[in-house]
N, C-alpha and C positions, 0 to 999 in steps of 0.2 A: 602600215597599209596592208599589209596580210591580215593582219588580226583583225581590221575592220571588214574587209571582204567576208571571211570566216563568220563573224559575229553577224554580219546581213545574212548570210547563207542558212545560217543555224535558226535565227528569228523567224526568216520566211518558212524553214522546212517544220520548225516547232507548230506553226500555225495551220499545218497542213491537214491534221487530223486532230481526233476530239477523243480519242482512246488513250490508256495509260497501261504500261507492263503491270501485270497482277490482277486489274481491273474487270470487270463483266463487261463485256461487249455488247452490241446491240444483236438481236435475235433474227434469223432468216425465217422466223415461221411464216410469214405473209408472202414470201418470194414466189414469182412465177418461174418454175421452174422448165427450161427449154425440155419440149418432147414429153413434160410432166415426169421426169426424172430425177427423185430426189436421192441422193448417195446416202448408204447406209449409215449408221451410225456408228463412228469409231472414237479410241481415245482423244484422237486429235485432230484437227480441221486446218488445212490450209487453204487460204482466201486472197485470190488476187484480183484485181481490178482490174479491167482490161478493156483497149481500143482498139479495133480491128483495123485501122488505119497506120497504127504505131507497129513499127518492126521491132521496137524495143517488147514491146508486150508480146507480140508474137514467139518471138526469140525463148524470153523469160518464161512464159507459158508451158513451152516445149522442154525446156531444159530441167523446170522444175517438176514437170510431171514425169519425165523420165527417172528423177532422183525420185519423186515420192512412192510410184507405183511400187516398186519391190519393196516397200517397207511394211505396208500391211497393216500399220495402225493410226494411220491418217486419211481423211478423206481430202479430196481434191477440188474447188469450186472456185470456178470463173463467174467473175461478174461484169457484166457490160450495161450501159444505159443506152446503148443501140438497140434497136430491133432486131427480132429473130432472123428475119430475111438478111440485114446486114452482116450478120456474124454466123449464121448456120454453116456455111460453105467451110471457114477453116475451124469450126470448134466441135464438130459431130463427133470427132473423133476421141473427144473428152468424156465422152456421156458415156457411163456403163455402172456396175454396182457401187463402184467405190467414189466416184466421180460425178460430177455435173455443172451445167451453166444457169447461171440466174440471168432473166433477161428483166434489166430495174430499171423503172421511170425515175431515177436519180434519188429515190427514197433511202434506200440502203447507203448510196455513196455518201448522202450527205449526212446520215444519222452515224456514220463512220467517220464523217468529218474531212471525205478522201477530195482532194482537189487536182491530183492528178494521176496518169497513169503512165506506168506499170505501178502499182503499190499493193503491198500484200500485208496479210497479219496469219499467224499463226494462234490457235486457239486449242484449251485445253478441252477436257469432257464438261466443266463447269462455264465455257465458253468465257474462260479468263485469257485476255492477252497474254501471249508468251514471247512474240516477237513480232515488231511491225516495222515495216521501210520499203525503200526498193528492192524489188527480189532479186535484181542483177548483182544485190551483195550477199544473197544468200547462198550456202555452199551445202553440200551433203552432210559435212561434218556437224555442223551448225543445227541442221533438221535433226538429225540422229542424237545429239546430247539433249536436244528440248521434247524429243518425244521418247525419253527412256521412262 
């Protein structure tokens, strides 16, 4: 019984994205950046897909922002398919020279194959996926290992 449940969960989760580890991911070139702020280029990029109504999204965004901030070699990007007015109130403090927020009409979400939030991806400088999944499972130790 447990094996069947795990099998179903794995099958559902496996269909939740279209990227693979080590493979190039979709570019963010045509993204609509909140307040026109595009983060500086970094060796690595952390992307988190969010929804403002989700406490899990708010908590993981804040926790990961505090972990990533001091590292210096990784940009922090939040992507929401909500309008700027719906998210502006709680995301403006994430906008600075090393982090930004994208207001997406679902084009980026669809190109990454994201079906739920929060969902995160860590990319290297060549736009290859180093890690992806639920950001609630991501910790400082893992990020430091990936970004060395």
